[in-house]
Backbone as CSV, one residue per row, in Angstrom:
resi,resn,N_x,N_y,N_z,CA_x,CA_y,CA_z,C_x,C_y,C_z
1,MET,47.125,64.353,-97.510,48.345,65.011,-97.077,48.868,64.297,-95.828
2,ALA,50.156,64.150,-95.768,50.791,63.448,-94.651,50.859,64.331,-93.416
3,ASP,50.874,63.687,-92.260,51.014,64.399,-90.987,52.476,64.748,-90.715
4,TYR,53.379,63.870,-91.158,54.813,64.024,-90.934,55.544,63.667,-92.235
5,TYR,56.825,63.992,-92.276,57.629,63.699,-93.456,59.003,63.201,-93.045
6,ILE,59.555,62.339,-93.873,60.947,61.940,-93.741,61.687,62.632,-94.876
7,ASN,62.698,63.390,-94.527,63.547,64.034,-95.537,64.697,63.100,-95.863
8,LEU,64.838,62.794,-97.144,65.979,62.011,-97.605,66.852,62.931,-98.442
9,PHE,67.991,63.328,-97.891,68.898,64.216,-98.608,69.699,63.402,-99.613
10,LEU,69.907,63.981,-100.788,70.423,63.241,-101.926,71.829,63.666,-102.328
11,ASP,72.619,62.685,-102.719,73.891,62.962,-103.375,73.686,62.676,-104.864
12,ASP,74.723,62.852,-105.672,74.600,62.672,-107.121,74.143,61.260,-107.492
13,GLU,74.647,60.261,-106.791,74.292,58.869,-107.077,72.801,58.626,-106.836
14,LYS,72.288,59.117,-105.724,70.869,58.926,-105.413,69.982,59.689,-106.401
15,ILE,70.415,60.865,-106.815,69.650,61.641,-107.800,69.563,60.861,-109.107
16,LYS,70.662,60.262,-109.540,70.664,59.475,-110.777,69.721,58.280,-110.664
17,LYS,69.712,57.627,-109.503,68.801,56.492,-109.302,67.347,56.942,-109.414
18,LEU,67.022,58.076,-108.789,65.650,58.583,-108.847,65.274,58.987,-110.267
19,GLU,66.199,59.600,-110.970,65.950,59.970,-112.372,65.724,58.717,-113.208
20,GLY,66.471,57.673,-112.932,66.363,56.426,-113.676,65.027,55.729,-113.534
21,VAL,64.344,55.956,-112.420,63.028,55.330,-112.214,61.886,56.334,-112.371
22,GLY,62.204,57.507,-112.900,61.162,58.488,-113.201,60.650,59.283,-112.020
23,LEU,61.447,59.430,-110.964,61.001,60.162,-109.771,61.708,61.497,-109.577
24,ALA,62.360,61.987,-110.623,63.081,63.262,-110.509,62.141,64.409,-110.174
25,GLY,60.878,64.297,-110.538,59.895,65.339,-110.238,59.638,65.510,-108.750
26,GLY,59.985,64.512,-107.950,59.786,64.592,-106.503,60.947,65.246,-105.770
27,ILE,62.012,65.552,-106.482,63.179,66.168,-105.856,62.887,67.642,-105.598
28,GLN,63.175,68.086,-104.398,62.992,69.490,-104.035,64.205,69.976,-103.263
29,GLU,64.271,71.255,-103.046,65.384,71.825,-102.300,64.915,72.134,-100.879
30,ILE,65.629,71.587,-99.905,65.315,71.793,-98.492,66.593,72.263,-97.814
31,ASN,66.554,73.440,-97.231,67.731,74.022,-96.564,68.962,74.028,-97.464
32,GLY,68.743,74.329,-98.743,69.845,74.431,-99.681,70.378,73.109,-100.195
33,LYS,69.726,71.993,-99.859,70.170,70.669,-100.300,69.050,70.007,-101.103
34,LYS,69.432,69.174,-102.055,68.464,68.386,-102.824,67.958,67.258,-101.931
35,ALA,66.633,67.049,-101.970,66.036,66.029,-101.121,64.708,65.568,-101.712
36,ILE,64.238,64.450,-101.197,62.865,64.026,-101.443,62.201,63.894,-100.087
37,ARG,60.883,64.055,-100.094,60.107,63.931,-98.858,59.156,62.757,-98.990
38,VAL,59.165,61.910,-97.982,58.275,60.759,-97.943,57.240,61.026,-96.856
39,GLY,55.978,60.953,-97.227,54.898,61.199,-96.274,54.749,60.066,-95.275
40,VAL,54.450,60.442,-94.038,54.288,59.480,-92.942,53.014,59.839,-92.187
41,THR,52.180,58.857,-91.914,50.971,59.103,-91.127,51.326,59.211,-89.647
42,GLY,50.403,59.680,-88.855,50.624,59.784,-87.417,50.912,58.440,-86.777
43,LYS,50.203,57.409,-87.210,50.403,56.060,-86.662,51.795,55.533,-87.016
44,GLU,52.211,55.737,-88.277,53.547,55.304,-88.693,54.627,56.083,-87.945
45,GLN,54.380,57.372,-87.734,55.353,58.211,-87.020,55.550,57.710,-85.594
46,LYS,54.469,57.300,-84.935,54.586,56.779,-83.564,55.459,55.526,-83.531
47,LYS,55.291,54.676,-84.540,56.108,53.463,-84.605,57.572,53.810,-84.858
48,LEU,57.815,54.762,-85.757,59.194,55.168,-86.033,59.827,55.823,-84.811
49,ALA,59.057,56.639,-84.098,59.582,57.299,-82.897,59.942,56.271,-81.832
50,LYS,59.192,55.185,-81.778,59.488,54.123,-80.819,60.774,53.386,-81.219
51,SER,60.959,53.177,-82.522,62.146,52.476,-83.006,63.397,53.349,-82.990
52,PHE,63.189,54.667,-83.215,64.301,55.620,-83.268,64.008,56.779,-82.314
53,PRO,64.244,56.589,-81.019,63.860,57.613,-80.036,64.612,58.937,-80.163
54,ASP,65.683,58.993,-80.931,66.460,60.229,-81.073,65.990,61.114,-82.226
55,LEU,64.883,60.757,-82.879,64.396,61.568,-83.998,64.000,62.957,-83.512
56,THR,64.400,63.965,-84.260,63.994,65.332,-83.955,63.314,65.918,-85.179
57,PHE,62.279,66.696,-84.935,61.464,67.256,-86.002,61.832,68.707,-86.250
58,ASP,61.709,69.129,-87.514,61.879,70.549,-87.809,60.501,71.214,-87.776
59,SER,60.429,72.457,-88.163,59.178,73.208,-88.070,58.088,72.686,-89.003
60,SER,58.456,71.892,-90.005,57.456,71.343,-90.926,57.115,69.885,-90.606
61,ASN,57.378,69.458,-89.370,57.131,68.083,-88.927,57.885,67.062,-89.773
62,ALA,59.099,67.405,-90.156,59.943,66.506,-90.937,61.170,66.125,-90.122
63,TYR,61.714,64.965,-90.432,62.910,64.497,-89.737,63.740,63.639,-90.673
64,VAL,64.935,63.317,-90.223,65.870,62.492,-90.988,66.088,61.199,-90.204
65,LEU,66.024,60.075,-90.911,66.262,58.783,-90.275,67.754,58.513,-90.148
66,PRO,68.134,57.592,-89.263,69.538,57.153,-89.213,69.940,56.554,-90.564
67,GLU,71.227,56.552,-90.851,71.736,56.179,-92.174,71.256,54.813,-92.660
68,GLN,71.301,53.803,-91.815,70.906,52.456,-92.237,69.425,52.424,-92.626
69,ALA,68.579,53.058,-91.840,67.146,53.099,-92.145,66.893,53.936,-93.394
70,GLU,67.640,55.013,-93.547,67.501,55.865,-94.732,67.873,55.097,-95.993
71,ASN,68.927,54.299,-95.936,69.334,53.495,-97.093,68.271,52.467,-97.449
72,LEU,67.698,51.824,-96.454,66.634,50.855,-96.690,65.444,51.537,-97.369
73,LEU,65.063,52.706,-96.870,63.938,53.445,-97.435,64.237,53.872,-98.869
74,MET,65.424,54.355,-99.120,65.814,54.769,-100.471,65.767,53.596,-101.435
75,ASN,66.258,52.436,-101.007,66.222,51.244,-101.855,64.792,50.823,-102.175
76,MET,63.899,50.946,-101.205,62.495,50.611,-101.444,61.864,51.587,-102.436
77,ILE,62.182,52.860,-102.318,61.652,53.879,-103.235,62.076,53.562,-104.665
78,VAL,63.345,53.244,-104.840,63.864,52.958,-106.183,63.257,51.660,-106.727
79,SER,63.190,50.623,-105.906,62.671,49.345,-106.404,61.168,49.406,-106.686
80,MET,60.420,50.185,-105.904,58.971,50.307,-106.112,58.617,51.448,-107.071
81,LYS,59.602,52.272,-107.397,59.410,53.409,-108.304,58.291,54.331,-107.817
82,SER,58.282,54.566,-106.505,57.253,55.393,-105.894,57.767,55.988,-104.585
83,LEU,57.245,57.178,-104.244,57.554,57.773,-102.942,56.548,57.316,-101.883
84,ASP,55.512,56.621,-102.304,54.478,56.139,-101.396,54.818,54.719,-100.948
85,VAL,55.828,54.602,-100.102,56.341,53.283,-99.718,56.228,52.989,-98.219
86,MET,55.695,53.899,-97.445,55.761,53.734,-95.988,54.971,52.541,-95.468
87,LYS,53.897,52.148,-96.118,53.147,50.985,-95.636,54.027,49.736,-95.629
88,GLY,54.859,49.568,-96.645,55.781,48.437,-96.685,57.040,48.688,-95.870
89,ALA,57.542,49.913,-95.914,58.789,50.229,-95.222,58.640,50.130,-93.709
90,ILE,57.472,50.464,-93.197,57.283,50.452,-91.744,57.464,49.034,-91.191
91,LEU,57.144,48.035,-92.010,57.318,46.650,-91.570,58.785,46.312,-91.354
92,LYS,59.664,46.940,-92.128,61.101,46.680,-91.996,61.777,47.623,-91.011
93,LEU,61.220,48.821,-90.837,61.859,49.823,-89.985,61.400,49.759,-88.528
94,TYR,60.182,49.293,-88.293,59.614,49.314,-86.942,60.176,48.180,-86.099
95,ASN,60.691,48.540,-84.939,61.186,47.570,-83.977,60.400,47.766,-82.691
96,PRO,59.415,46.910,-82.425,58.571,47.115,-81.243,59.314,46.972,-79.913
97,PHE,60.514,46.398,-79.943,61.267,46.197,-78.707,62.345,47.243,-78.485
98,ALA,62.405,48.246,-79.335,63.432,49.278,-79.199,63.298,49.979,-77.858
99,GLY,64.399,50.109,-77.156,64.415,50.820,-75.891,63.897,50.023,-74.708
100,LYS,63.484,48.783,-74.932,62.980,47.959,-73.836,63.992,46.879,-73.505
101,GLU,64.068,46.584,-72.247,64.936,45.504,-71.820,64.181,44.189,-72.012
102,LEU,64.800,43.239,-72.682,64.158,41.960,-72.894,64.387,41.082,-71.675
103,LEU,63.321,40.520,-71.205,63.395,39.635,-70.046,63.642,38.226,-70.520
104,GLN,64.481,37.527,-69.807,64.797,36.169,-70.184,64.343,35.245,-69.070
105,LYS,63.559,34.262,-69.433,63.087,33.288,-68.447,64.157,32.222,-68.257
106,THR,64.319,31.819,-67.031,65.227,30.711,-66.759,64.376,29.503,-66.426
107,PHE,64.776,28.416,-66.937,63.993,27.193,-66.744,64.672,26.261,-65.808
């Protein structure tokens, strides 16, 4: 069981994509909207929180990513035909320099 979750809220187009790859069974209703939940470990969550410092959690330790990151995650889910994509997705979503000022050396 995951420590945290990413909620991906779905429109009709995304639902059709998920149905097309056999993942319609993962669709659930969250706050009256169709969504899928992607499990995130504590270590992955720390990396995401560092990359996206504005993330806020609901009572079930779930959150929503910014649109660009959400689209990347959705594309990975569809291409891999699985909701278990965070090990690969974290490599694309994690920015270790987020929120830090980069120092530039002068020569």
